[in-house]
C-alpha positions as CSV (number, residue, x, y, z in Angstrom):
1,M,-7.9,-20.1,-22.8
2,A,-8.8,-23.5,-23.9
3,G,-6.6,-24.9,-26.6
4,N,-4.1,-22.1,-26.6
5,P,-1.1,-22.5,-24.2
6,R,-0.1,-18.9,-24.8
7,R,-3.4,-17.4,-23.6
8,R,-3.6,-16.4,-20.0
9,G,-6.6,-16.4,-17.8
10,A,-7.0,-14.1,-14.8
11,Q,-8.9,-14.0,-11.6
12,Q,-9.9,-10.7,-10.0
13,S,-9.7,-10.1,-6.3
14,H,-12.1,-7.9,-4.5
15,G,-11.6,-4.3,-5.1
16,G,-10.5,-4.6,-8.7
17,Q,-7.0,-5.7,-8.2
18,G,-5.6,-8.5,-10.4
19,G,-6.1,-11.8,-8.5
20,G,-3.9,-14.2,-10.4
21,W,-2.8,-15.3,-13.8
22,L,-2.6,-18.8,-15.0
23,R,-1.2,-20.5,-18.1
24,R,-2.2,-23.9,-19.4
25,R,0.7,-26.3,-20.0
26,G,0.1,-29.8,-21.0
27,P,-2.5,-31.7,-18.9
28,H,-1.9,-29.5,-15.8
29,R,-2.2,-25.8,-15.1
30,S,0.8,-23.8,-14.0
31,R,-0.5,-21.3,-11.5
32,S,0.5,-17.9,-10.3
33,L,-1.5,-16.5,-7.4
34,F,-0.8,-13.2,-5.9
35,T,-3.8,-12.3,-3.7
36,R,-3.6,-12.1,0.1
37,A,-6.1,-15.0,0.3
38,T,-6.1,-18.2,-1.7
39,A,-8.5,-17.9,-4.7
40,P,-10.5,-20.9,-5.8
41,W,-9.1,-22.6,-8.9
42,G,-12.1,-24.9,-9.6
43,D,-15.2,-22.6,-9.5
44,G,-14.9,-19.1,-10.9
45,P,-15.0,-16.4,-11.5
46,H,-12.1,-16.7,-14.0
47,Y,-11.6,-14.1,-16.7
48,H,-9.8,-13.9,-20.1
49,H,-6.7,-11.8,-19.6
50,I,-6.3,-9.1,-22.3
51,G,-2.9,-7.9,-21.2
52,L,-3.1,-4.2,-21.7
53,Y,-1.0,-2.2,-19.2
54,G,-0.7,1.4,-18.4
55,Y,2.1,2.7,-16.2
56,R,2.7,6.0,-14.4
57,R,6.2,7.3,-15.3
58,D,7.7,6.6,-11.9
59,A,6.2,3.1,-11.7
60,L,7.6,2.3,-15.2
61,R,11.1,3.6,-14.2
62,R,10.9,1.4,-11.1
63,F,9.7,-1.6,-13.0
64,V,12.4,-1.6,-15.7
65,G,15.1,-1.5,-13.0
66,L,13.8,-4.6,-11.2
67,R,15.3,-8.0,-11.5
68,Q,13.3,-11.0,-12.5
69,G,11.9,-13.0,-9.6
70,V,11.3,-16.7,-9.1
71,L,7.7,-16.5,-10.2
72,E,8.4,-14.5,-13.4
73,K,11.1,-16.9,-14.4
74,R,8.9,-19.9,-13.7
75,E,5.7,-18.6,-15.3
76,K,7.2,-16.4,-18.0
77,L,4.8,-13.6,-17.1
78,E,6.5,-10.2,-16.6
79,Q,3.7,-8.7,-14.5
80,L,4.8,-11.1,-11.7
81,R,8.0,-9.1,-11.4
82,A,6.1,-6.1,-10.3
83,L,4.0,-8.0,-7.9
84,E,7.0,-9.9,-6.4
85,N,8.5,-6.4,-5.7
86,G,5.4,-5.0,-4.0
87,M,4.0,-3.0,-6.9
88,R,0.2,-3.0,-7.4
89,I,-1.6,-4.0,-10.5
90,D,-5.3,-3.0,-10.8
91,A,-7.7,-4.8,-13.2
92,A,-10.9,-3.8,-14.9
93,L,-13.7,-5.8,-16.5
94,V,-14.6,-5.1,-20.1
95,D,-17.6,-6.4,-22.1
96,T,-15.8,-7.9,-25.1
97,I,-12.7,-9.9,-25.7
98,P,-10.5,-8.2,-28.4
99,L,-8.5,-10.1,-30.9
100,G,-5.3,-11.4,-29.3
101,V,-2.2,-12.1,-31.3
102,D,-0.7,-15.2,-29.5
103,T,-0.2,-17.7,-32.3
104,P,0.8,-17.6,-36.0
105,A,-2.9,-18.2,-36.9
106,D,-3.8,-15.2,-34.8
107,L,-1.2,-13.1,-36.6
108,D,-2.6,-14.1,-40.0
109,R,-6.1,-13.1,-38.9
110,A,-4.8,-9.7,-37.6
111,R,-3.0,-9.1,-40.9
112,E,-6.1,-9.9,-42.9
113,M,-8.1,-7.5,-40.8
114,L,-5.5,-4.7,-41.3
115,K,-5.3,-5.0,-45.0
116,P,-6.4,-1.8,-46.8
117,A,-9.8,-1.9,-48.4
118,P,-9.6,-2.4,-52.2
């Protein structure tokens, strides 16, 4: 997350549900928290958010019909639309952080990796 305002961090609540997303802006953090209990923002655990989503057909149909809520508009994070409307998002921990494409430099790196072998 450090040094890249487009990267999001995540906290995970007990039971594997997403606990919160945050985005760094300037010297302060903009926070989105959606657990039943307040999560600590100082001590962890905090996780790197990969942002890979899978939907069941009915859930996706519902999601695309929802209006943006206050949190989504403020944070520019579409998953908050689902949460503000009572939908559940589960999270899982993985052992590695895959390449993210969040900046022009990331895109250049991804293009280089995808070039055909000579």
